[in-house]
N, C-alpha and C positions, 0 to 999 in steps of 0.2 A: 481803800477801795470802796466805791459807792455801792449801796445795796442793789441798785439796778444792774450793775456790771456783774456782781456775784450771782445774781439770779439768772442772768443770761448765760453764764458759763457753767452753772450747776456744778460748783466745786463739791466733790464728795469728801466728807469727813470720815474718820475711822468709825464713828457711830453708824453712818450711812452704809459703809461697806459691810459691817457685821450684822446689820439688821436683816430679818427675814423678808424675802420678797416672794410673792406668789403670782402664778399665772394660771388662769382657768381658760381652757380653749375647747369649746364644743366645735366639732368639725363634721363634715360630710364628704364622702367620695361619691362621685357620680360615674358609675362604671359605663364606659362606652360599649364594652363587650365583656362577658363573663363566661368562662367555660371550664370544664374539668370532668371529673368522674367521681362516683361514690361506690364503695363496695361494702355490702352488709351481709355477713354470714355466707360469703362466697358468691353472692349475686351482685353483678356490676352493671351500672347504668351510666352512660355518658350524657352530659348536658351542655347546651350552648345557648346562651341567652343574650339577646340584644337589649338595649336600654328599655324599649317599650315592653317587651315580655317580662323583663326583670321587675319593672314597676308594677305590673299586673300580679306577679307572683309574690311580691314582697309583702310580708305580714307585719313585721316589726323590725325596727333598727334604731340603734343609739350608739353614739361614739363621743369620746371626749378625752382631753389630756390635761393633767395638772402637773405643774412644775413648782417646786419649792427651792429657793436659793438662799444660801447664807455665805456671803463672800463669794469665792470661786467654786464652792461645792454646791451641787444640786441633786435633788431627788425627784424622780419622774414616775408618775403613774399614768398609764395610757390604757384605755379600755374601748373595745369595739364589740358590738353584738348585732347579729342579723338573723332573722328567721324568714325563710321563704320556701316556696314549693315550686318545683320545675316539672313540667309534664312533657314527656317525650312519647310520640307515637310512631310505631314502625309497622309497615305492612309488607308481607312477603307472600309470593306465590311461587312455589317450587314444584317440579315434577321429578319423581323418582321412579326407577324401575325396580320392582321387588327382586331381591336376591333369592337364591335357593333356600336360605334360612327363612325368609319371609313366606315363601310358598309352602314349605313344610309346616311352619307354625300355623298358617291359614287353614290348610287342609285338616290338621289335627284339631284345631280349636273349633272349626265349624262342623266337624263330624260328617264330612261328605260321604265317606264309605258307610258310616253307621246309618245315615238316613236312607241310603239306597238299600241297605240290608233290611231295614224295617219295611220298605216298600216291597221287597222280594218276599218276605215272610207273609205279608198281607195277601199277596198274589197266591201263595201256596194255600192259605186258608180258604180263599175264594174258590180255588180249583177243587179242593176237597169237598166244599159245600155243593158244588155243581155235580160232583160224582154221586153224592148221596140223594140227589133229586131223582125220584123214580120216574117222573114225567119226561125226563130228558134222556132216557136210555136209548142210545143210538150208537151203532158201530162207528159211524163217521165222526160223531162228536167225541166218543171215547178216544179215538185215535188222535184227534186234535188236542184233547185235554192231556193225553200222554206226552205229546210233543211239547205242549206249553209247559208242562211240569218239568220236562227235561231242560228246557231253556231257562226256566227260573232257577233250577238247581245249578246250572252252569254259571249263571249270574252270581249266585251265592259263593261258589267256589272262587271265582275271579275276585270278588270283593274281599274274601278272607285273605287271599294271597297278597292283594294290593295293600291291605291294611297292615299286614305283617311287614311288608317291604317298607311302607311308610314309617312305621315305628323303628325299624332298623336304621333308616336314614336319620331319624330324629336323635337316636342314641349316639350315633357317630358325630352328629353336629354338636350335641351337648359335651361329648368327650373332647372334641376339638376346642370348644370354647374354654373348658377348664384348663386344657394344656396351654392355650394362649395366655390365660391369666397367670398361670404359674411361671411361664417363661418371661413374661413381662416383669414380674417381681424379681426374678433372678438377674435379669439384665440391669434393672435399676440398682440392685445391690452392687453389682460389678462396677457400674458407672460411678456410684458413690465412693467406692474404694479408690478408684483411679483419681477422682476429683479431690479426695482427701490428700492423697500423696502429692498431687499437683499443687494443691493449696499450700502444703508445707514447703514445697520447693520454691514457690513464688514468694512466700513470706521470708525467705532467707534462712529457714531453719534447716540445718544440716543433720542428716541421720548418721549415726555411727555405722561403720562397715557391716557389723553383724545385723543391725536393724535394716540396712539396705537390702541385705541378702534375704532376710525374713519377709520384707515387704514385697520383693520381687517374686519370691516363691509363692506367697499368698495370691498375688495377682495372676501369675502364670497358672496356678492351680485353678483359680476361679475362671480364667479364660478357657482352659482345657475342659473344665466341667460344663461350662455353658456351651462350648462347641459341640460336646457330645449331646447335650439336651437339644440344641438347635438341629442336629442331625436327626434326632428322634422326631422332632417336630416336623421336619421336612418329610420324613417317612409317613407321618400321619397325614400330611397334605396329599402325598402321592396316593395313599390308600383311599382317602376321601374322594379325590378326583376320579378314582377308578369306579366309584359307586355309580350306579345308573341314576338317572334323574328321578324325581318323584314318580310314583306309580303311573304307568302308561294307561290312559283312560280309554284307549281305542278298543280293547277287548270288552270293556263294560258297555261301551256304546254299541258294539256289535251284538252283544247279548240282548240288549234292549231292543235293537232293531229286529232281531229274530222273534222276540216276544211280541212285538208290534205286528209283525207279519203273520205270526200264528194266530193272533187275536182276529186279524182281518179275515183269514181263511175260515176260522171258526164262525165268525159272524156270517159269512157267505153260506155256510152249511145250515145255520139256523134260519136264514132267509129262505133257503130252498125248502126246509121242513115246514115253514110257515105257509108257503104257497100250496103245499100238499094238504096240510091240515093245521090251521092256526089254533093256538091255545094260549092261555094266560101265562103258563110257565115259560113258553118259548118267548113271549113278549118280555117277560122279566129277565130272561137270559140275555136277550139281545140288548136290553137297556144296560145290564151289568157289563157286558162286553164293551159297549160304547163308552161307558164310564172309565173302564180300565184303559181303553185305547187313549182317551184324553189324558189320563194320568201319566201313561208312558210317554206320550208326546211332550207333555209339560216337563217330565223328568229329563228327556233328551235335550230340551232347550236349556235347562239349567246346567246339564252336564257339558253342553257346548260352551257356555260362558266360563265354566270352571276350566275347561280344556284350554281356552284362549288365555286365561290368566296364568295357568301352569306352564304352557308351552311357549307362549309369546311374551310372558312376563308383562302383562297388561300394565302400562304406566299409571301411577296414581298421582293425582294433582293435589298438592298440599298447600292450602292457603291459611295464613294466620296473621292476625293483627295484634301487635303487642303494645300495650299502653303502660308505661312506667311512670308512676307518680312519686317523685322524690321530694320529701319534705325534710329540710335540715335546718338546725339552729347551730350557729357558730359563735363562739366567744373567744376573743384574743385579749389578754390582760398582761401588760408589761409592768415590771417593777425594776427600776434601774437607778444606779448612781452615775453622776457625770461630773466633770471638772472643766472649767473654762480656762483655756490658754489664749493669751493675746489680749486684745482690747475688750472692754466690758460691753456686752450687747445693750442696746437701749432698753430702759425700763419704763420710760414715760416720754411723752412728747412735750418739749419745752414750749413755753408760751411765746418765746421769741427765738430767733436763730441762736443756736448754741455757740457758734464760732469754733467748733471742734474741727481739727484737720481730718478731712475725708480723702480716700476711703479708710474705714476702720475694719480690721480683720480679726476674727476669732475662730477657734477650733475647740470642739467639745467631744471627747471620746465618751462612749456610753457602755457600761457593763452592768448586766443584771440577769433577770430570769423572765421567761415568758410562760404564762399559763394558757394552755389551749383547751377549749371545751367543744366537743362535737357531739351532736345527737342526730342520728340518721334514721329515717324511716322510709323504706322502699316498698311500694305496693305495685306488684306486677299483675296485670289483667291480660289474659291471652284468650282471644276468640279464634278457634281453629275449625277447619273443615277439611276432611280427607275424602276424596271422591275418586271412584273408578267404575268400571262396568259391574263390579261385584259389590262394592261397599260405598256407603255414603254416611259419614260420621261427622257430626259437628257438635260443638259445645263451648263452654266457657270455664276457664280455670283462673283462680285468683289466689295469690300468695302475698303475705305481708311479712317483711323482715325489719327488725328494729334493733339498734345497738347504739351505745354511747361510749365515749372515751374522754378521759380527763388526764392531762399529763403536763409536767413542767419540763422546760428545756432551757439551756443556757442561751444568753442573748448578748451579742456584740454589735455595737453600732457607733455612729459618729454623726456630728452635725457641724457644718462649716458655714460661716456667714460673712458677708461683706456689706457694710453700711455705706451707702452712697451719699446720703444726706440725712437730715434729721428725721424726715418721715418715711424714707425709702430704704429698705434692706433686702438684699437678695440672699437666698440660703439654699443649702442642699443637705438633705438628711437621708441616711440609709441604715439598715440593720440586717443582720443575718442571725438565725437561731436554728436550734435542732442538732445539727452536726451528726445525725444518724444515731443519737444516743438513746432515744425513746422508742424506736421501732426499726423494722427492717429497712424502711426508707423514711427519713424524717428530716425535713428542712422547711424553712419559710424565710422569706425576705421581703423587705420594703425598700422602695426608692422613691423619694419625693423631692421635687425641686420647685421653688416658688419665690414669692415676693411678699414682704410685709409692708403694709401701708398704714401708717398711723393717722387716724382720723380724729381722735380726741386725746386728751392728756393721758388717759389710762386705757384706751381702747385702740386696738390695731386689727386690721383685716388681713387675711392671708388668701392668696390666690396661687394655686400651683397645679401640678400634675403628678399623679401617683401611679406607681406600678407595684403590684403585690402578687406573690405566689406562695402557695402552701402545697406540700406533697407529703402525705403520711400514709404508709402502707405497713401492715403488720399481720402476721398469721398466714395460713394457707388453707386451701380447701374450704370446707363449710365454716371454718373459724376465721376466714380472712376478713379483715376490716381495713378500709382505706378511704381516703378522701383527698382529692386534689382540686385546686382552684387557682385560676389565674385571671386577674382582671386589671384594667387600667382605665383611668379617666380623670377628669378635673377634680381638684381638691380645693374645698372652700371652707374657711373657718373664720371665727372672730375670737380674739384674745382679750381677756379682761385682766389687767394688772393691778395688783394692790399689795 
């Protein structure tokens, strides 16, 4: 056989088959779309990124694959790392109508009755000061002052009754809240017992006859117990609904109107006295009465606003802008063994046509482990504003949550190829990992199909399309941690063979 013919056919010797062959393949995936969610310490944010937004958010990325072959056995190391930040902004404007709970909480926290009582006490002191002024001794004024004092006392009595009624309603509300919390826990316990029994049944586990009887008795007992507690709760609701609404403000307004009327009549008497004989004490008295009239008018206006809030449940407009800044770094590192069945894949581009029969087929199952690394940092900034006829509150709240997770999971995969000619090979590769072994929800998968195009003796280019998904969820409540991601896009790489 001539040397030229041997070179063109590339006959493999035993030494060639058993020598180590290596492939280094840096690659990049260009995601057309990327979306998913992240949960850090119970706080969840969803993200959706187009290619442009992803490139703006991308901070760092690197990926590559190394394959080492000896005969039909191969060892694979594949690594991928990405660090990016995704910003989501959400604006909401809601309107809510305060419930009876909100009304009672508002009246107690703002001290409406207490403020009115302070105003009434000040009026009593002013009346007493007027009585002691010797220059103002007049039968008509004394009568008016007596009437004014009676009106002020009536206002005080009404305020005390309303405050006590308000506190009674608040106590009943707190009691009802506690009852609701207790009943919720009891019902959750009952549901858990039924779910446990249902789970045993679905898993095929058969209970012994005496165990079935005990389980049935326990569940029936729990149901009966909760039925009694629910009846008690219904009685609580009935009693609560029979309570009258928060204190009726009409008597208070009526008292204030009477005080205002008495002040007007007193002022008229003072004006008549000034016409007969004017004096500085009368002028001071008239000025004091006018000041009190203005205070009563202002108090009536405030009371009118409170009355509308209590009786009409004045709607509150709640607007908030939520900006969530999610910064995450993700690493995926595969370590696997593989074996080649069928024809041997090309390891170099011959200088001349090889003369091999095409197509050539091979199949390579993959078994190994995948190391996942996730570091999540979620920063929530909330700008809020609550407005109604009574209140206007606005502010900013910011919270930062950070958590990381590192875990191994089993990996199964395969690669199939068909060589159409010396420079062209089509292939399909896929893998699946997780199988729910490392978390409540735990899986990830890859699917890539593409083409090899040999451009040099030891260099080939790959062009394909990749689909990838990961879903990891673990824990609950404030301990919940989770991350999901799904992207797809063109896959581009260059392989160096040596």
